[in-house]
PDBQT receptor file of N, H, CA, C and O in Angstrom, charges set to zero:
ATOM      1  N   MET A   1       0.846  -1.169   0.000  1.00  0.00    +0.000 N 
ATOM      2  CA  MET A   1       0.000   0.000   0.000  1.00  0.00    +0.000 C 
ATOM      3  C   MET A   1       0.883   1.221   0.000  1.00  0.00    +0.000 C 
ATOM      4  O   MET A   1       1.999   1.207   0.521  1.00  0.00    +0.000 OA
ATOM      5  N   ALA A   2       0.370   2.268  -0.589  1.00  0.00    +0.000 N 
ATOM      6  H   ALA A   2      -0.536   2.279  -1.012  1.00  0.00    +0.000 HD
ATOM      7  CA  ALA A   2       1.168   3.489  -0.680  1.00  0.00    +0.000 C 
ATOM      8  C   ALA A   2       0.244   4.688  -0.681  1.00  0.00    +0.000 C 
ATOM      9  O   ALA A   2      -0.814   4.663  -1.311  1.00  0.00    +0.000 OA
ATOM     10  N   GLY A   3       0.632   5.717   0.007  1.00  0.00    +0.000 N 
ATOM     11  H   GLY A   3       1.491   5.737   0.518  1.00  0.00    +0.000 HD
ATOM     12  CA  GLY A   3      -0.104   6.965  -0.011  1.00  0.00    +0.000 C 
ATOM     13  C   GLY A   3      -1.473   6.918   0.630  1.00  0.00    +0.000 C 
ATOM     14  O   GLY A   3      -2.361   7.672   0.231  1.00  0.00    +0.000 OA
ATOM     15  N   VAL A   4      -1.673   6.049   1.620  1.00  0.00    +0.000 N 
ATOM     16  H   VAL A   4      -0.952   5.437   1.944  1.00  0.00    +0.000 HD
ATOM     17  CA  VAL A   4      -2.971   5.934   2.287  1.00  0.00    +0.000 C 
ATOM     18  C   VAL A   4      -3.151   7.102   3.240  1.00  0.00    +0.000 C 
ATOM     19  O   VAL A   4      -2.243   7.440   4.000  1.00  0.00    +0.000 OA
ATOM     20  N   GLY A   5      -4.317   7.713   3.197  1.00  0.00    +0.000 N 
ATOM     21  H   GLY A   5      -5.055   7.439   2.580  1.00  0.00    +0.000 HD
ATOM     22  CA  GLY A   5      -4.585   8.846   4.074  1.00  0.00    +0.000 C 
ATOM     23  C   GLY A   5      -6.047   8.891   4.487  1.00  0.00    +0.000 C 
ATOM     24  O   GLY A   5      -6.904   8.314   3.818  1.00  0.00    +0.000 OA
ATOM     25  N   GLN A   6      -6.330   9.569   5.578  1.00  0.00    +0.000 N 
ATOM     26  H   GLN A   6      -5.634  10.038   6.121  1.00  0.00    +0.000 HD
ATOM     27  CA  GLN A   6      -7.706   9.709   6.075  1.00  0.00    +0.000 C 
ATOM     28  C   GLN A   6      -7.811  10.985   6.881  1.00  0.00    +0.000 C 
ATOM     29  O   GLN A   6      -6.922  11.308   7.669  1.00  0.00    +0.000 OA
ATOM     30  N   ARG A   7      -8.913  11.719   6.679  1.00  0.00    +0.000 N 
ATOM     31  H   ARG A   7      -9.636  11.457   6.039  1.00  0.00    +0.000 HD
ATOM     32  CA  ARG A   7      -9.177  12.946   7.435  1.00  0.00    +0.000 C 
ATOM     33  C   ARG A   7     -10.538  12.828   8.093  1.00  0.00    +0.000 C 
ATOM     34  O   ARG A   7     -11.465  12.262   7.514  1.00  0.00    +0.000 OA
ATOM     35  N   PHE A   8     -10.661  13.356   9.292  1.00  0.00    +0.000 N 
ATOM     36  H   PHE A   8      -9.908  13.816   9.762  1.00  0.00    +0.000 HD
ATOM     37  CA  PHE A   8     -11.923  13.419  10.023  1.00  0.00    +0.000 C 
ATOM     38  C   PHE A   8     -12.161  14.859  10.432  1.00  0.00    +0.000 C 
ATOM     39  O   PHE A   8     -11.382  15.420  11.203  1.00  0.00    +0.000 OA
ATOM     40  N   ASP A   9     -13.222  15.465   9.928  1.00  0.00    +0.000 N 
ATOM     41  H   ASP A   9     -13.855  15.010   9.302  1.00  0.00    +0.000 HD
ATOM     42  CA  ASP A   9     -13.569  16.847  10.270  1.00  0.00    +0.000 C 
ATOM     43  C   ASP A   9     -12.379  17.795  10.127  1.00  0.00    +0.000 C 
ATOM     44  O   ASP A   9     -12.152  18.651  10.982  1.00  0.00    +0.000 OA
ATOM     45  N   GLY A  10     -11.626  17.636   9.046  1.00  0.00    +0.000 N 
ATOM     46  H   GLY A  10     -11.810  16.941   8.351  1.00  0.00    +0.000 HD
ATOM     47  CA  GLY A  10     -10.504  18.526   8.781  1.00  0.00    +0.000 C 
ATOM     48  C   GLY A  10      -9.212  18.177   9.492  1.00  0.00    +0.000 C 
ATOM     49  O   GLY A  10      -8.211  18.874   9.325  1.00  0.00    +0.000 OA
ATOM     50  N   VAL A  11      -9.211  17.105  10.290  1.00  0.00    +0.000 N 
ATOM     51  H   VAL A  11     -10.024  16.539  10.426  1.00  0.00    +0.000 HD
ATOM     52  CA  VAL A  11      -8.009  16.680  11.013  1.00  0.00    +0.000 C 
ATOM     53  C   VAL A  11      -7.463  15.420  10.349  1.00  0.00    +0.000 C 
ATOM     54  O   VAL A  11      -8.206  14.461  10.143  1.00  0.00    +0.000 OA
ATOM     55  N   SER A  12      -6.176  15.409  10.013  1.00  0.00    +0.000 N 
ATOM     56  H   SER A  12      -5.572  16.188  10.180  1.00  0.00    +0.000 HD
ATOM     57  CA  SER A  12      -5.565  14.238   9.382  1.00  0.00    +0.000 C 
ATOM     58  C   SER A  12      -5.319  13.145  10.402  1.00  0.00    +0.000 C 
ATOM     59  O   SER A  12      -4.588  13.338  11.374  1.00  0.00    +0.000 OA
ATOM     60  N   ALA A  13      -5.944  11.981  10.170  1.00  0.00    +0.000 N 
ATOM     61  H   ALA A  13      -6.538  11.825   9.381  1.00  0.00    +0.000 HD
ATOM     62  CA  ALA A  13      -5.682  10.824  11.012  1.00  0.00    +0.000 C 
ATOM     63  C   ALA A  13      -4.487  10.051  10.457  1.00  0.00    +0.000 C 
ATOM     64  O   ALA A  13      -3.683   9.507  11.214  1.00  0.00    +0.000 OA
ATOM     65  N   LEU A  14      -4.379  10.009   9.144  1.00  0.00    +0.000 N 
ATOM     66  H   LEU A  14      -5.032  10.451   8.528  1.00  0.00    +0.000 HD
ATOM     67  CA  LEU A  14      -3.246   9.382   8.461  1.00  0.00    +0.000 C 
ATOM     68  C   LEU A  14      -2.839  10.292   7.320  1.00  0.00    +0.000 C 
ATOM     69  O   LEU A  14      -3.688  10.888   6.658  1.00  0.00    +0.000 OA
ATOM     70  N   ARG A  15      -1.540  10.398   7.092  1.00  0.00    +0.000 N 
ATOM     71  H   ARG A  15      -0.850   9.914   7.630  1.00  0.00    +0.000 HD
ATOM     72  CA  ARG A  15      -1.032  11.216   5.996  1.00  0.00    +0.000 C 
ATOM     73  C   ARG A  15      -0.029  10.428   5.184  1.00  0.00    +0.000 C 
ATOM     74  O   ARG A  15       1.091  10.196   5.639  1.00  0.00    +0.000 OA
ATOM     75  N   TYR A  16      -0.411  10.012   3.994  1.00  0.00    +0.000 N 
ATOM     76  H   TYR A  16      -1.321  10.200   3.624  1.00  0.00    +0.000 HD
ATOM     77  CA  TYR A  16       0.482   9.352   3.043  1.00  0.00    +0.000 C 
ATOM     78  C   TYR A  16       1.263   8.192   3.657  1.00  0.00    +0.000 C 
ATOM     79  O   TYR A  16       2.490   8.146   3.573  1.00  0.00    +0.000 OA
ATOM     80  N   VAL A  17       0.548   7.264   4.268  1.00  0.00    +0.000 N 
ATOM     81  H   VAL A  17      -0.449   7.301   4.336  1.00  0.00    +0.000 HD
ATOM     82  CA  VAL A  17       1.172   6.096   4.890  1.00  0.00    +0.000 C 
ATOM     83  C   VAL A  17       1.584   5.110   3.801  1.00  0.00    +0.000 C 
ATOM     84  O   VAL A  17       0.777   4.772   2.935  1.00  0.00    +0.000 OA
ATOM     85  N   SER A  18       2.819   4.649   3.838  1.00  0.00    +0.000 N 
ATOM     86  H   SER A  18       3.475   4.923   4.542  1.00  0.00    +0.000 HD
ATOM     87  CA  SER A  18       3.341   3.693   2.865  1.00  0.00    +0.000 C 
ATOM     88  C   SER A  18       4.274   2.702   3.550  1.00  0.00    +0.000 C 
ATOM     89  O   SER A  18       5.487   2.766   3.352  1.00  0.00    +0.000 OA
ATOM     90  N   PRO A  19       3.727   1.778   4.360  1.00  0.00    +0.000 N 
ATOM     91  CA  PRO A  19       4.596   0.818   5.041  1.00  0.00    +0.000 C 
ATOM     92  C   PRO A  19       5.138  -0.234   4.083  1.00  0.00    +0.000 C 
ATOM     93  O   PRO A  19       4.519  -0.536   3.062  1.00  0.00    +0.000 OA
ATOM     94  N   ASP A  20       6.279  -0.779   4.413  1.00  0.00    +0.000 N 
ATOM     95  H   ASP A  20       6.782  -0.533   5.242  1.00  0.00    +0.000 HD
ATOM     96  CA  ASP A  20       6.877  -1.880   3.649  1.00  0.00    +0.000 C 
ATOM     97  C   ASP A  20       6.570  -3.185   4.372  1.00  0.00    +0.000 C 
ATOM     98  O   ASP A  20       6.899  -3.341   5.548  1.00  0.00    +0.000 OA
ATOM     99  N   LEU A  21       5.943  -4.115   3.672  1.00  0.00    +0.000 N 
ATOM    100  H   LEU A  21       5.675  -3.988   2.717  1.00  0.00    +0.000 HD
ATOM    101  CA  LEU A  21       5.622  -5.433   4.228  1.00  0.00    +0.000 C 
ATOM    102  C   LEU A  21       6.321  -6.477   3.376  1.00  0.00    +0.000 C 
ATOM    103  O   LEU A  21       6.346  -6.368   2.150  1.00  0.00    +0.000 OA
ATOM    104  N   TYR A  22       6.886  -7.484   4.018  1.00  0.00    +0.000 N 
ATOM    105  H   TYR A  22       6.865  -7.573   5.014  1.00  0.00    +0.000 HD
ATOM    106  CA  TYR A  22       7.663  -8.491   3.311  1.00  0.00    +0.000 C 
ATOM    107  C   TYR A  22       7.099  -9.880   3.558  1.00  0.00    +0.000 C 
ATOM    108  O   TYR A  22       6.581 -10.172   4.635  1.00  0.00    +0.000 OA
ATOM    109  N   ALA A  23       7.208 -10.740   2.535  1.00  0.00    +0.000 N 
ATOM    110  H   ALA A  23       7.629 -10.502   1.659  1.00  0.00    +0.000 HD
ATOM    111  CA  ALA A  23       6.764 -12.124   2.662  1.00  0.00    +0.000 C 
ATOM    112  C   ALA A  23       7.572 -12.816   3.756  1.00  0.00    +0.000 C 
ATOM    113  O   ALA A  23       8.735 -12.487   3.988  1.00  0.00    +0.000 OA
ATOM    114  N   GLU A  24       6.946 -13.767   4.414  1.00  0.00    +0.000 N 
ATOM    115  H   GLU A  24       6.001 -14.034   4.225  1.00  0.00    +0.000 HD
ATOM    116  CA  GLU A  24       7.567 -14.576   5.463  1.00  0.00    +0.000 C 
ATOM    117  C   GLU A  24       8.057 -13.721   6.633  1.00  0.00    +0.000 C 
ATOM    118  O   GLU A  24       9.052 -14.051   7.278  1.00  0.00    +0.000 OA
ATOM    119  N   SER A  25       7.358 -12.632   6.897  1.00  0.00    +0.000 N 
ATOM    120  H   SER A  25       6.549 -12.363   6.373  1.00  0.00    +0.000 HD
ATOM    121  CA  SER A  25       7.671 -11.815   8.063  1.00  0.00    +0.000 C 
ATOM    122  C   SER A  25       6.396 -11.652   8.875  1.00  0.00    +0.000 C 
ATOM    123  O   SER A  25       5.297 -11.930   8.395  1.00  0.00    +0.000 OA
ATOM    124  N   VAL A  26       6.557 -11.205  10.092  1.00  0.00    +0.000 N 
ATOM    125  H   VAL A  26       7.449 -10.980  10.482  1.00  0.00    +0.000 HD
ATOM    126  CA  VAL A  26       5.409 -10.989  10.971  1.00  0.00    +0.000 C 
ATOM    127  C   VAL A  26       5.321  -9.494  11.245  1.00  0.00    +0.000 C 
ATOM    128  O   VAL A  26       6.016  -8.980  12.121  1.00  0.00    +0.000 OA
ATOM    129  N   PRO A  27       4.460  -8.787  10.493  1.00  0.00    +0.000 N 
ATOM    130  CA  PRO A  27       4.352  -7.346  10.707  1.00  0.00    +0.000 C 
ATOM    131  C   PRO A  27       3.548  -7.028  11.965  1.00  0.00    +0.000 C 
ATOM    132  O   PRO A  27       2.684  -7.803  12.373  1.00  0.00    +0.000 OA
ATOM    133  N   ALA A  28       3.838  -5.898  12.564  1.00  0.00    +0.000 N 
ATOM    134  H   ALA A  28       4.541  -5.268  12.232  1.00  0.00    +0.000 HD
ATOM    135  CA  ALA A  28       3.097  -5.448  13.744  1.00  0.00    +0.000 C 
ATOM    136  C   ALA A  28       2.934  -3.938  13.660  1.00  0.00    +0.000 C 
ATOM    137  O   ALA A  28       3.843  -3.224  13.238  1.00  0.00    +0.000 OA
ATOM    138  N   LEU A  29       1.773  -3.469  14.066  1.00  0.00    +0.000 N 
ATOM    139  H   LEU A  29       1.035  -4.049  14.409  1.00  0.00    +0.000 HD
ATOM    140  CA  LEU A  29       1.529  -2.032  14.176  1.00  0.00    +0.000 C 
ATOM    141  C   LEU A  29       1.538  -1.674  15.647  1.00  0.00    +0.000 C 
ATOM    142  O   LEU A  29       0.707  -2.159  16.414  1.00  0.00    +0.000 OA
ATOM    143  N   VAL A  30       2.458  -0.842  16.037  1.00  0.00    +0.000 N 
ATOM    144  H   VAL A  30       3.134  -0.447  15.414  1.00  0.00    +0.000 HD
ATOM    145  CA  VAL A  30       2.544  -0.420  17.433  1.00  0.00    +0.000 C 
ATOM    146  C   VAL A  30       2.693   1.091  17.478  1.00  0.00    +0.000 C 
ATOM    147  O   VAL A  30       3.254   1.696  16.565  1.00  0.00    +0.000 OA
ATOM    148  N   GLY A  31       2.197   1.684  18.522  1.00  0.00    +0.000 N 
ATOM    149  H   GLY A  31       1.741   1.192  19.264  1.00  0.00    +0.000 HD
ATOM    150  CA  GLY A  31       2.321   3.117  18.685  1.00  0.00    +0.000 C 
ATOM    151  C   GLY A  31       1.389   3.607  19.767  1.00  0.00    +0.000 C 
ATOM    152  O   GLY A  31       0.561   2.858  20.286  1.00  0.00    +0.000 OA
ATOM    153  N   GLU A  32       1.534   4.852  20.094  1.00  0.00    +0.000 N 
ATOM    154  H   GLU A  32       2.206   5.461  19.672  1.00  0.00    +0.000 HD
ATOM    155  CA  GLU A  32       0.717   5.454  21.142  1.00  0.00    +0.000 C 
ATOM    156  C   GLU A  32      -0.702   5.676  20.658  1.00  0.00    +0.000 C 
ATOM    157  O   GLU A  32      -0.994   5.565  19.467  1.00  0.00    +0.000 OA
ATOM    158  N   TRP A  33      -1.580   5.991  21.597  1.00  0.00    +0.000 N 
ATOM    159  H   TRP A  33      -1.343   6.081  22.564  1.00  0.00    +0.000 HD
ATOM    160  CA  TRP A  33      -2.963   6.280  21.296  1.00  0.00    +0.000 C 
ATOM    161  C   TRP A  33      -3.032   7.462  20.334  1.00  0.00    +0.000 C 
ATOM    162  O   TRP A  33      -2.329   8.458  20.504  1.00  0.00    +0.000 OA
ATOM    163  N   GLY A  34      -3.895   7.336  19.318  1.00  0.00    +0.000 N 
ATOM    164  H   GLY A  34      -4.466   6.527  19.180  1.00  0.00    +0.000 HD
ATOM    165  CA  GLY A  34      -4.090   8.436  18.390  1.00  0.00    +0.000 C 
ATOM    166  C   GLY A  34      -3.110   8.503  17.235  1.00  0.00    +0.000 C 
ATOM    167  O   GLY A  34      -3.048   9.521  16.546  1.00  0.00    +0.000 OA
ATOM    168  N   THR A  35      -2.341   7.444  17.004  1.00  0.00    +0.000 N 
ATOM    169  H   THR A  35      -2.392   6.617  17.564  1.00  0.00    +0.000 HD
ATOM    170  CA  THR A  35      -1.358   7.468  15.923  1.00  0.00    +0.000 C 
ATOM    171  C   THR A  35      -1.887   6.898  14.615  1.00  0.00    +0.000 C 
ATOM    172  O   THR A  35      -1.165   6.899  13.618  1.00  0.00    +0.000 OA
ATOM    173  N   GLY A  36      -3.144   6.403  14.584  1.00  0.00    +0.000 N 
ATOM    174  H   GLY A  36      -3.731   6.401  15.394  1.00  0.00    +0.000 HD
ATOM    175  CA  GLY A  36      -3.751   5.950  13.340  1.00  0.00    +0.000 C 
ATOM    176  C   GLY A  36      -3.717   4.455  13.083  1.00  0.00    +0.000 C 
ATOM    177  O   GLY A  36      -4.024   4.017  11.974  1.00  0.00    +0.000 OA
ATOM    178  N   LYS A  37      -3.355   3.669  14.074  1.00  0.00    +0.000 N 
ATOM    179  H   LYS A  37      -3.106   4.025  14.975  1.00  0.00    +0.000 HD
ATOM    180  CA  LYS A  37      -3.286   2.211  13.882  1.00  0.00    +0.000 C 
ATOM    181  C   LYS A  37      -4.649   1.634  13.506  1.00  0.00    +0.000 C 
ATOM    182  O   LYS A  37      -4.762   0.908  12.519  1.00  0.00    +0.000 OA
ATOM    183  N   SER A  38      -5.658   1.944  14.268  1.00  0.00    +0.000 N 
ATOM    184  H   SER A  38      -5.565   2.533  15.070  1.00  0.00    +0.000 HD
ATOM    185  CA  SER A  38      -7.005   1.424  14.002  1.00  0.00    +0.000 C 
ATOM    186  C   SER A  38      -7.558   1.975  12.701  1.00  0.00    +0.000 C 
ATOM    187  O   SER A  38      -8.237   1.260  11.964  1.00  0.00    +0.000 OA
ATOM    188  N   THR A  39      -7.282   3.219  12.413  1.00  0.00    +0.000 N 
ATOM    189  H   THR A  39      -6.731   3.801  13.011  1.00  0.00    +0.000 HD
ATOM    190  CA  THR A  39      -7.752   3.828  11.170  1.00  0.00    +0.000 C 
ATOM    191  C   THR A  39      -7.154   3.108   9.969  1.00  0.00    +0.000 C 
ATOM    192  O   THR A  39      -7.864   2.828   9.003  1.00  0.00    +0.000 OA
ATOM    193  N   LEU A  40      -5.863   2.804  10.015  1.00  0.00    +0.000 N 
ATOM    194  H   LEU A  40      -5.286   3.031  10.799  1.00  0.00    +0.000 HD
ATOM    195  CA  LEU A  40      -5.213   2.081   8.922  1.00  0.00    +0.000 C 
ATOM    196  C   LEU A  40      -5.851   0.706   8.739  1.00  0.00    +0.000 C 
ATOM    197  O   LEU A  40      -6.114   0.293   7.610  1.00  0.00    +0.000 OA
ATOM    198  N   MET A  41      -6.100   0.002   9.828  1.00  0.00    +0.000 N 
ATOM    199  H   MET A  41      -5.886   0.338  10.745  1.00  0.00    +0.000 HD
ATOM    200  CA  MET A  41      -6.723  -1.319   9.730  1.00  0.00    +0.000 C 
ATOM    201  C   MET A  41      -8.146  -1.228   9.174  1.00  0.00    +0.000 C 
ATOM    202  O   MET A  41      -8.578  -2.101   8.421  1.00  0.00    +0.000 OA
ATOM    203  N   ARG A  42      -8.861  -0.188   9.540  1.00  0.00    +0.000 N 
ATOM    204  H   ARG A  42      -8.510   0.521  10.152  1.00  0.00    +0.000 HD
ATOM    205  CA  ARG A  42     -10.226  -0.013   9.019  1.00  0.00    +0.000 C 
ATOM    206  C   ARG A  42     -10.211   0.306   7.523  1.00  0.00    +0.000 C 
ATOM    207  O   ARG A  42     -11.123  -0.098   6.802  1.00  0.00    +0.000 OA
ATOM    208  N   ILE A  43      -9.208   1.011   7.056  1.00  0.00    +0.000 N 
ATOM    209  H   ILE A  43      -8.467   1.340   7.642  1.00  0.00    +0.000 HD
ATOM    210  CA  ILE A  43      -9.074   1.266   5.621  1.00  0.00    +0.000 C 
ATOM    211  C   ILE A  43      -8.759  -0.036   4.900  1.00  0.00    +0.000 C 
ATOM    212  O   ILE A  43      -9.340  -0.320   3.853  1.00  0.00    +0.000 OA
ATOM    213  N   LEU A  44      -7.844  -0.830   5.448  1.00  0.00    +0.000 N 
ATOM    214  H   LEU A  44      -7.371  -0.599   6.299  1.00  0.00    +0.000 HD
ATOM    215  CA  LEU A  44      -7.467  -2.097   4.814  1.00  0.00    +0.000 C 
ATOM    216  C   LEU A  44      -8.635  -3.081   4.748  1.00  0.00    +0.000 C 
ATOM    217  O   LEU A  44      -8.736  -3.855   3.796  1.00  0.00    +0.000 OA
ATOM    218  N   THR A  45      -9.513  -3.057   5.743  1.00  0.00    +0.000 N 
ATOM    219  H   THR A  45      -9.431  -2.428   6.516  1.00  0.00    +0.000 HD
ATOM    220  CA  THR A  45     -10.650  -3.990   5.746  1.00  0.00    +0.000 C 
ATOM    221  C   THR A  45     -11.860  -3.435   5.013  1.00  0.00    +0.000 C 
ATOM    222  O   THR A  45     -12.851  -4.145   4.844  1.00  0.00    +0.000 OA
ATOM    223  N   GLY A  46     -11.804  -2.183   4.573  1.00  0.00    +0.000 N 
ATOM    224  H   GLY A  46     -10.998  -1.606   4.710  1.00  0.00    +0.000 HD
ATOM    225  CA  GLY A  46     -12.898  -1.606   3.824  1.00  0.00    +0.000 C 
ATOM    226  C   GLY A  46     -13.958  -0.916   4.671  1.00  0.00    +0.000 C 
ATOM    227  O   GLY A  46     -14.970  -0.466   4.133  1.00  0.00    +0.000 OA
ATOM    228  N   THR A  47     -13.752  -0.821   5.969  1.00  0.00    +0.000 N 
ATOM    229  H   THR A  47     -12.930  -1.186   6.406  1.00  0.00    +0.000 HD
ATOM    230  CA  THR A  47     -14.698  -0.130   6.838  1.00  0.00    +0.000 C 
ATOM    231  C   THR A  47     -14.733   1.355   6.514  1.00  0.00    +0.000 C 
ATOM    232  O   THR A  47     -15.804   1.962   6.478  1.00  0.00    +0.000 OA
ATOM    233  N   TYR A  48     -13.559   1.943   6.277  1.00  0.00    +0.000 N 
ATOM    234  H   TYR A  48     -12.689   1.450   6.307  1.00  0.00    +0.000 HD
ATOM    235  CA  TYR A  48     -13.461   3.333   5.847  1.00  0.00    +0.000 C 
ATOM    236  C   TYR A  48     -13.066   3.329   4.378  1.00  0.00    +0.000 C 
ATOM    237  O   TYR A  48     -12.327   2.444   3.946  1.00  0.00    +0.000 OA
ATOM    238  N   PRO A  49     -13.541   4.297   3.602  1.00  0.00    +0.000 N 
ATOM    239  CA  PRO A  49     -13.105   4.365   2.203  1.00  0.00    +0.000 C 
ATOM    240  C   PRO A  49     -11.625   4.716   2.123  1.00  0.00    +0.000 C 
ATOM    241  O   PRO A  49     -11.127   5.526   2.904  1.00  0.00    +0.000 OA
ATOM    242  N   LYS A  50     -10.935   4.106   1.183  1.00  0.00    +0.000 N 
ATOM    243  H   LYS A  50     -11.340   3.448   0.548  1.00  0.00    +0.000 HD
ATOM    244  CA  LYS A  50      -9.516   4.367   0.992  1.00  0.00    +0.000 C 
ATOM    245  C   LYS A  50      -9.346   5.598   0.129  1.00  0.00    +0.000 C 
ATOM    246  O   LYS A  50     -10.085   5.782  -0.838  1.00  0.00    +0.000 OA
ATOM    247  N   ARG A  51      -8.394   6.435   0.457  1.00  0.00    +0.000 N 
ATOM    248  H   ARG A  51      -7.794   6.286   1.243  1.00  0.00    +0.000 HD
ATOM    249  CA  ARG A  51      -8.051   7.604  -0.342  1.00  0.00    +0.000 C 
ATOM    250  C   ARG A  51      -6.556   7.537  -0.640  1.00  0.00    +0.000 C 
ATOM    251  O   ARG A  51      -5.752   7.253   0.247  1.00  0.00    +0.000 OA
ATOM    252  N   GLY A  52      -6.199   7.794  -1.865  1.00  0.00    +0.000 N 
ATOM    253  H   GLY A  52      -6.853   8.024  -2.586  1.00  0.00    +0.000 HD
ATOM    254  CA  GLY A  52      -4.784   7.744  -2.231  1.00  0.00    +0.000 C 
ATOM    255  C   GLY A  52      -4.532   6.653  -3.244  1.00  0.00    +0.000 C 
ATOM    256  O   GLY A  52      -5.413   6.323  -4.037  1.00  0.00    +0.000 OA
ATOM    257  N   GLU A  53      -3.360   6.101  -3.226  1.00  0.00    +0.000 N 
ATOM    258  H   GLU A  53      -2.644   6.369  -2.582  1.00  0.00    +0.000 HD
ATOM    259  CA  GLU A  53      -2.949   5.093  -4.190  1.00  0.00    +0.000 C 
ATOM    260  C   GLU A  53      -3.620   3.753  -3.913  1.00  0.00    +0.000 C 
ATOM    261  O   GLU A  53      -4.086   3.516  -2.798  1.00  0.00    +0.000 OA
ATOM    262  N   PRO A  54      -3.676   2.864  -4.923  1.00  0.00    +0.000 N 
ATOM    263  CA  PRO A  54      -4.262   1.526  -4.716  1.00  0.00    +0.000 C 
ATOM    264  C   PRO A  54      -3.492   0.711  -3.685  1.00  0.00    +0.000 C 
ATOM    265  O   PRO A  54      -2.304   0.936  -3.456  1.00  0.00    +0.000 OA
ATOM    266  N   ILE A  55      -4.185  -0.234  -3.071  1.00  0.00    +0.000 N 
ATOM    267  H   ILE A  55      -5.150  -0.417  -3.257  1.00  0.00    +0.000 HD
ATOM    268  CA  ILE A  55      -3.575  -1.176  -2.137  1.00  0.00    +0.000 C 
ATOM    269  C   ILE A  55      -3.397  -2.488  -2.888  1.00  0.00    +0.000 C 
ATOM    270  O   ILE A  55      -4.350  -2.995  -3.479  1.00  0.00    +0.000 OA
ATOM    271  N   PHE A  56      -2.193  -3.040  -2.873  1.00  0.00    +0.000 N 
ATOM    272  H   PHE A  56      -1.418  -2.628  -2.393  1.00  0.00    +0.000 HD
ATOM    273  CA  PHE A  56      -1.916  -4.290  -3.568  1.00  0.00    +0.000 C 
ATOM    274  C   PHE A  56      -1.566  -5.370  -2.571  1.00  0.00    +0.000 C 
ATOM    275  O   PHE A  56      -0.793  -5.147  -1.639  1.00  0.00    +0.000 OA
ATOM    276  N   MET A  57      -2.147  -6.558  -2.775  1.00  0.00    +0.000 N 
ATOM    277  H   MET A  57      -2.775  -6.740  -3.531  1.00  0.00    +0.000 HD
ATOM    278  CA  MET A  57      -1.830  -7.724  -1.959  1.00  0.00    +0.000 C 
ATOM    279  C   MET A  57      -1.573  -8.890  -2.895  1.00  0.00    +0.000 C 
ATOM    280  O   MET A  57      -2.395  -9.175  -3.766  1.00  0.00    +0.000 OA
ATOM    281  N   ALA A  58      -0.467  -9.555  -2.735  1.00  0.00    +0.000 N 
ATOM    282  H   ALA A  58       0.201  -9.323  -2.028  1.00  0.00    +0.000 HD
ATOM    283  CA  ALA A  58      -0.096 -10.697  -3.570  1.00  0.00    +0.000 C 
ATOM    284  C   ALA A  58      -0.172 -10.319  -5.048  1.00  0.00    +0.000 C 
ATOM    285  O   ALA A  58      -0.709 -11.072  -5.859  1.00  0.00    +0.000 OA
ATOM    286  N   ASP A  59       0.367  -9.152  -5.393  1.00  0.00    +0.000 N 
ATOM    287  H   ASP A  59       0.804  -8.540  -4.734  1.00  0.00    +0.000 HD
ATOM    288  CA  ASP A  59       0.411  -8.649  -6.757  1.00  0.00    +0.000 C 
ATOM    289  C   ASP A  59      -0.956  -8.433  -7.383  1.00  0.00    +0.000 C 
ATOM    290  O   ASP A  59      -1.067  -8.391  -8.608  1.00  0.00    +0.000 OA
ATOM    291  N   GLN A  60      -1.992  -8.295  -6.580  1.00  0.00    +0.000 N 
ATOM    292  H   GLN A  60      -1.902  -8.329  -5.585  1.00  0.00    +0.000 HD
ATOM    293  CA  GLN A  60      -3.339  -8.023  -7.079  1.00  0.00    +0.000 C 
ATOM    294  C   GLN A  60      -3.840  -6.727  -6.471  1.00  0.00    +0.000 C 
ATOM    295  O   GLN A  60      -3.654  -6.486  -5.278  1.00  0.00    +0.000 OA
ATOM    296  N   GLY A  61      -4.472  -5.892  -7.279  1.00  0.00    +0.000 N 
ATOM    297  H   GLY A  61      -4.623  -6.087  -8.248  1.00  0.00    +0.000 HD
ATOM    298  CA  GLY A  61      -5.036  -4.643  -6.762  1.00  0.00    +0.000 C 
ATOM    299  C   GLY A  61      -6.239  -4.957  -5.881  1.00  0.00    +0.000 C 
ATOM    300  O   GLY A  61      -7.143  -5.677  -6.306  1.00  0.00    +0.000 OA
ATOM    301  N   VAL A  62      -6.261  -4.442  -4.694  1.00  0.00    +0.000 N 
ATOM    302  H   VAL A  62      -5.527  -3.858  -4.349  1.00  0.00    +0.000 HD
ATOM    303  CA  VAL A  62      -7.349  -4.660  -3.745  1.00  0.00    +0.000 C 
ATOM    304  C   VAL A  62      -7.827  -3.308  -3.255  1.00  0.00    +0.000 C 
ATOM    305  O   VAL A  62      -7.018  -2.433  -2.946  1.00  0.00    +0.000 OA
ATOM    306  N   ASN A  63      -9.145  -3.131  -3.182  1.00  0.00    +0.000 N 
ATOM    307  H   ASN A  63      -9.802  -3.842  -3.434  1.00  0.00    +0.000 HD
ATOM    308  CA  ASN A  63      -9.711  -1.906  -2.576  1.00  0.00    +0.000 C 
ATOM    309  C   ASN A  63      -9.263  -0.655  -3.333  1.00  0.00    +0.000 C 
ATOM    310  O   ASN A  63      -9.077   0.402  -2.729  1.00  0.00    +0.000 OA
ATOM    311  N   SER A  64      -9.088  -0.769  -4.652  1.00  0.00    +0.000 N 
ATOM    312  H   SER A  64      -9.239  -1.627  -5.142  1.00  0.00    +0.000 HD
ATOM    313  CA  SER A  64      -8.596   0.380  -5.414  1.00  0.00    +0.000 C 
ATOM    314  C   SER A  64      -9.709   1.235  -5.952  1.00  0.00    +0.000 C 
ATOM    315  O   SER A  64      -9.450   2.239  -6.615  1.00  0.00    +0.000 OA
TER     316      SER A  64
């Protein structure tokens, strides 16, 4: 995924998030309260609409 972002009432919850994920690894999202972890997961699952670049999984466009 690249360039994922989300705004709520004019406040940016995420700004151009582009994490690197690798096969055969165990990714983890950690951070303090209010850093956008839940928002990112909700975008990935389709709960919130995605804004920005397409999300690709296993070389397939998902949620684009």
